[in-house]
Each structure stands twice: as C-alpha cells, then as structure tokens.
C-alpha positions in Angstrom: 0.0 0.0 0.0 2.8 2.4 0.9 4.4 1.6 -2.4 1.2 2.3 -4.2 0.7 5.7 -2.6 4.3 6.6 -3.2 3.9 5.7 -6.9 0.6 7.7 -7.0 2.3 10.7 -5.5 5.2 10.4 -8.0 2.8 10.3 -10.9 0.8 13.3 -9.6 4.0 15.2 -9.1 5.0 14.5 -12.7 1.5 15.6 -13.9 1.7 18.8 -11.9 5.2 19.5 -13.3 3.9 18.9 -16.9 0.9 21.1 -16.2 3.2 23.9 -14.9 5.4 23.5 -18.0 2.5 23.5 -20.3 1.1 26.6 -18.6 4.5 28.3 -19.0 4.6 27.4 -22.7 1.0 28.8 -23.2 1.9 32.0 -21.3 5.1 32.4 -23.3 3.2 31.9 -26.5 0.7 34.6 -25.6 3.5 37.0 -24.7 5.2 36.2 -28.0 2.0 36.9 -29.9 2.0 40.4 -28.4 5.7 41.0 -28.9 5.5 42.3 -32.5 2.8 44.8 -31.4 4.8 45.7 -28.3 7.9 46.2 -30.3 6.2 48.5 -32.7 5.2 50.9 -29.9 8.6 50.4 -28.2 10.2 51.4 -31.6 8.1 54.6 -31.6 9.0 55.3 -28.0 12.7 55.0 -28.3 12.7 56.8 -31.7 11.3 59.9 -30.0 14.8 61.5 -30.2 14.6 61.3 -33.9 12.4 64.1 -35.2 12.1 62.7 -38.7 10.2 59.6 -37.4 6.6 60.0 -36.7 5.1 59.0 -33.4 1.6 57.6 -33.2 -0.7 60.2 -31.8 -1.8 59.3 -28.3 -5.4 59.6 -29.3 -5.0 56.8 -31.7 -3.2 54.3 -29.6 -6.1 52.4 -27.9 -7.9 52.0 -31.3 -4.6 50.9 -33.0 -3.9 48.4 -30.2 -7.3 46.7 -30.6 -7.1 46.8 -34.4 -3.6 45.2 -34.5 -4.8 42.5 -32.0 -7.7 41.6 -34.4 -6.1 42.2 -37.8 -2.3 41.9 -37.2 -1.8 38.3 -38.1 -3.8 38.5 -41.4 -2.0 41.7 -42.4 1.4 40.1 -41.7 0.4 37.4 -44.1 -0.7 40.0 -46.6 2.9 41.3 -46.7 3.7 38.1 -48.7 0.7 37.4 -50.8 -0.1 41.0 -51.4 3.3 42.0 -52.8 2.4 41.9 -56.5 -0.5 44.3 -55.8 1.7 46.6 -53.7 4.3 46.6 -56.4 1.7 47.7 -58.9 0.4 50.4 -56.5 3.9 51.7 -55.8 4.6 52.3 -59.5 1.2 54.0 -60.3 1.2 56.2 -57.1 4.8 57.2 -57.9 3.7 58.4 -61.4 1.2 60.7 -59.7 3.5 62.0 -57.0 1.5 60.2 -54.3 3.4 58.7 -51.3 3.6 54.9 -51.8 2.3 54.5 -48.2 -1.1 55.6 -49.4 -1.5 52.1 -50.9 -2.6 51.0 -47.5 -5.9 52.8 -48.1 -6.7 49.9 -50.4 -6.0 47.5 -47.6 -8.6 49.0 -45.3 -11.0 49.6 -48.2 -11.1 46.1 -49.5 -8.3 43.9 -48.0 -6.9 44.1 -51.6 -10.0 42.2 -52.9 -11.4 43.1 -56.3 -14.9 41.4 -55.9 -16.2 43.1 -52.8 -19.3 45.3 -52.9 -20.2 47.6 -50.1 -23.7 48.3 -48.8 -23.5 51.7 -50.6 -22.5 50.1 -54.0 -18.8 50.7 -53.9 -16.8 48.1 -55.9 -13.2 46.9 -56.3 -9.9 47.1 -54.5 -10.3 50.9 -54.1 -14.1 50.7 -53.4 -15.1 53.2 -56.0 -18.7 54.4 -56.2 -20.5 54.2 -59.6 -20.8 57.9 -60.1 -17.2 58.6 -59.2 -15.9 55.8 -61.4 -17.9 57.1 -64.4 -16.7 60.6 -63.8 -13.1 59.3 -64.2 -13.9 57.3 -67.3 -14.4 53.8 -66.0 -17.0 51.4 -67.4 -19.4 50.4 -64.6 -21.7 47.4 -64.4 -22.4 45.1 -67.3 -20.0 42.3 -68.4 -16.9 44.0 -67.1 -17.0 46.5 -64.3 -13.6 48.3 -64.6 -13.7 49.1 -60.9 -12.5 45.6 -60.4 -9.4 46.1 -62.6 -6.4 46.8 -60.3 -4.5 48.8 -62.9 -7.4 51.1 -64.0 -8.9 51.5 -60.6 -5.6 52.4 -59.0 -5.1 55.2 -61.6 -8.5 56.6 -60.6 -7.8 56.3 -56.9 -4.5 58.1 -57.4 -6.2 60.9 -59.3 -8.8 61.2 -56.5 -6.2 61.3 -53.8 -4.1 63.9 -55.6 -7.2 66.1 -56.0 -8.1 65.7 -52.3 -4.6 66.5 -51.2 -4.5 69.6 -53.4 -7.6 70.7 -51.4 -6.7 69.7 -47.8 -2.9 69.5 -47.9 -3.1 66.8 -45.2 -3.0 63.0 -45.8 -5.2 62.1 -42.9 -7.9 64.4 -44.2 -7.4 62.7 -47.6 -8.2 59.3 -46.1 -11.2 60.8 -44.3 -12.5 62.5 -47.5 -11.9 59.4 -49.5 -14.4 57.7 -47.1 -17.1 60.3 -46.6 -16.5 62.9 -49.3 -14.7 66.2 -49.4 -17.9 68.1 -48.5 -18.2 66.1 -45.3 -14.7 67.0 -44.3 -15.1 70.6 -45.2 -18.2 70.7 -43.0 -16.2 69.1 -40.1 -13.4 71.7 -40.5 -16.0 74.5 -40.4 -17.8 73.1 -37.3 -14.5 72.3 -35.4 -12.8 75.5 -36.6 -9.7 73.5 -37.2 -8.0 71.5 -39.9 -6.4 69.2 -37.3 -8.0 65.7 -37.7 -7.7 65.0 -34.0 -9.8 68.2 -33.3 -12.4 67.7 -36.0 -12.8 63.9 -35.9 -15.9 64.0 -33.7 -17.7 66.1 -36.4 -17.1 63.2 -38.8 -19.2 60.0 -39.1 -17.9 57.3 -36.7 -17.1 55.1 -39.7 -14.9 57.8 -41.2 -12.9 58.6 -38.0 -12.3 54.8 -37.5 -11.3 54.6 -41.2 -8.5 57.0 -40.5 -7.3 55.2 -37.5 -7.4 51.9 -39.4 -5.1 53.5 -42.0 -2.7 54.5 -39.2 -2.7 51.0 -37.7 -2.2 49.4 -41.1 0.7 51.7 -41.9 2.2 50.8 -38.5 2.0 47.1 -39.2 3.5 47.3 -42.7 6.1 50.1 -42.1 7.0 49.5 -38.4 6.4 53.1 -37.6 4.3 56.1 -38.4 5.1 58.4 -41.3 4.2 61.7 -43.0 1.0 60.1 -44.2 -0.1 59.3 -40.7 0.5 62.8 -39.4 -1.5 66.0 -39.6 -0.2 68.8 -41.8 0.9 70.7 -38.7 2.8 67.6 -37.3 4.5 67.2 -40.7 5.6 70.8 -40.7 6.9 70.5 -37.2 8.8 67.3 -37.9 10.5 68.9 -41.0 11.5 72.0 -39.0 13.0 69.9 -36.3 14.8 67.7 -38.9 16.2 70.9 -40.5 17.6 72.1 -37.2 19.0 68.8 -36.1 22.7 68.2 -36.9 23.2 65.0 -39.0 24.9 62.3 -37.0 25.6 58.9 -38.5 26.8 55.7 -36.9 29.9 53.9 -38.2 27.6 51.3 -39.8 25.5 54.0 -41.6 28.7 55.7 -42.8 30.1 52.5 -44.2 26.8 51.5 -45.8 26.0 54.8 -47.5 27.3 56.8 -50.4 27.3 60.5 -51.3 26.3 61.6 -54.8 26.5 65.3 -55.8 23.2 66.3 -57.5 21.9 69.5 -58.9 18.6 70.4 -60.6 15.0 70.2 -59.3 15.1 66.6 -57.9 12.1 66.0 -55.6 12.8 64.0 -52.4 9.5 62.1 -52.5 10.0 61.1 -56.2 13.5 60.0 -55.5 12.6 58.1 -52.4 9.6 56.4 -54.0 11.5 55.2 -57.1 14.5 53.9 -55.1 12.1 52.3 -52.5 13.7 54.2 -49.7 11.5 55.1 -46.6 10.9 58.8 -47.0 11.7 59.5 -43.3 15.0 57.7 -43.7 15.8 59.8 -46.9 14.9 63.0 -45.2 17.0 62.1 -42.1 20.0 61.6 -44.2 19.3 64.5 -46.5 18.0 67.5 -44.4 17.1 70.5 -46.5 17.3 68.5 -49.8 14.3 70.1 -51.6 15.0 73.6 -50.4 18.7 73.6 -51.4 17.9 72.2 -54.9 15.1 74.7 -55.3 17.6 77.5 -54.6 19.8 76.3 -57.4 22.4 74.8 -55.1 24.3 71.6 -55.5 23.6 68.9 -52.8 25.6 66.0 -51.6 22.8 63.4 -51.4 23.3 60.4 -49.2 21.8 57.1 -50.0 22.6 53.5 -49.2 25.3 52.0 -51.4 23.0 49.4 -52.8 20.8 52.2 -54.3 23.7 54.1 -55.8 23.8 52.3 -59.1 20.0 52.4 -59.5 20.0 56.2 -59.0 22.8 56.7 -61.5 21.0 54.6 -64.1 17.7 56.4 -63.6 19.1 59.8 -62.9 17.6 61.6 -65.9 14.3 59.8 -65.6 14.1 60.8 -61.9 14.9 64.4 -62.7 12.1 64.6 -65.4 9.6 62.9 -63.0 10.6 65.3 -60.2 10.1 68.4 -62.4 6.8 67.0 -63.6 5.7 66.5 -60.0 6.7 70.0 -59.1 5.0 71.6 -62.1 1.8 69.7 -61.3 1.8 71.1 -57.8 2.8 68.0 -55.8 3.6 69.2 -52.3 5.4 66.9 -49.9 
C-alpha cells in the first residue's frame, strides 16, 4: 500500500510538473504573440529623439492596439501574398507623385480584394462608387466593371487622392475625405474651426474617423512606424522643421553602408525616395534641406545606401524629369 501511494504521489507530481510546464509554454506563446505589437510601440517610443520619425498620436493608440490585435496576423500574411498588388500600386502612385504608403488605403477599403461590394454600392480594390468611377472614365456594371481592374482603378484612386490632397494639404484628411467625401470633411473643418484631424474627428461620421485610425494602424504594421502620411499637416511641418535644425549624426555602420552623390537640378525627395524604394523618413533624415537647397539652385551631396547608388545613377535623368513634372503639377510633400 505504501508503495502504491508513493507511486501515485510520484505520478501526480509529474503531472503537476507537466501542467506547470504547459502553462508556461502557453503563457510564453501569448506573450510572444504580443511582442510584434509591443515592439512597434517600443520602436516609436525609443525613436522619439529622432524628429524625422513620426510617433503615433496618443489619441489613436487604444484603437490601434485593438485593431492590431484583431487584424495583425492576417495583415502580416498580406505582406507576402499582397506583394504583386503593392508593387503595382507603388509604380502608379509614384507616377502621380503620391506617397507609396497611401497604398494602405486599399487594404482598409477592400483587403486588396477586387470582388467586394459595399452596402453603398462601392466596388473593387479601391471601393469606387459608380458615379465617381464614371466621372473618371471607367465602365461600370455590365459584363466588365472596370472598378475591379487593379490597374485602371488604381489610376483613378491616385487621381482622386491627388485632388483631395490639393484641397486639404493633409494626408489624414485625404483618407477621411476618400471615405465620406470632401464636402463632409469641409463641414467638419468648419464646425470644429480646425483642420487638425484630432480636433475635427468628432464632427465626422464614426465610420470615417475609424477609417483614418485603421489606416494609421495598417501603416504601423507594414512600415514598423508612423510616417508623414499618418501625421496632420501641422505635425509634418513641425517634424520637417525639427529635422532641418537637427545636426546630422551617423553611426559607423551608416557611414560604411552609404554613399554621397552630388546632385543639382530640381530633384524631388518624394519622387527619388519612392523610385528607389527608400523610406521617406530615412531619406529626409540623411538629407535634411534637400528640396530647399535644390530649389535654390544649389548643389547637394545626397546620401543614399550603397546598394541604391547604381540604381539612382542609371535612372538619374528619368528621376529628374519625373521630379520636375511632379513640381509643375503642384505636388507638395
């Protein structure tokens, strides 16, 4: 009997040990699931001494946390399967002088799907309404609804975003107006007596203000930080001013991995960064005062990573023409 109880106690002890181990594994797994999200915000926190990197507005954090908890895994997978669509978007947006990060608007509009139809009748990856699509020359309904065509619909979306930015000069308001219309945003500005999204958001429909926050969260997941497209116009101006007044300091690794190229002419930082697939905040950090110096007719020692040097030199004339076209057409960074 004593042997039996000793054996029973031994078995129970092993089971309890296994349970504790299993509990630890489960706990560790839960923590690991949260780490990517936690690291994103840690990145933003520790980067606060770098004025060229956008911080997430505190008024967005609780929404962004919940959105990433619900959508983070599926969006991480989209980084892989969605790459062909993003590559297409990047090229078309570049041609219109639109920041490539605005491609994430298609993610929150349709999850990159072409076949979705909203309750209001919006269709395609950019969820274009019938009237708007017709206005921009797309065939609607019938055998082939061109709103479902990624190439054609992205051209229309880029033209819409360019028009909205020319009116509001603020990418967050572009996202809002894309959702509820520019008249809706104008009304909110008037009622709030402010063009700051965080001030006027409560004069917008709930769907619209959440749409903007979804865009911010999606940008954070894909880019690992905020950017100029997730900031208000005032925040962008402040960040650029701080960047201009901050001495450029590079680590030994950055110095070894970068190259200086002397340029002159009206190159545009956004056009160059988009074409070379360089994060615009990184480009501005390495090249403070780039646009202003070139606009004044000065030469500029542009710093880019060494792996981009040959690409820039090969496309130099093309980039200059695209930059001049963007400036002429009134593209404002």
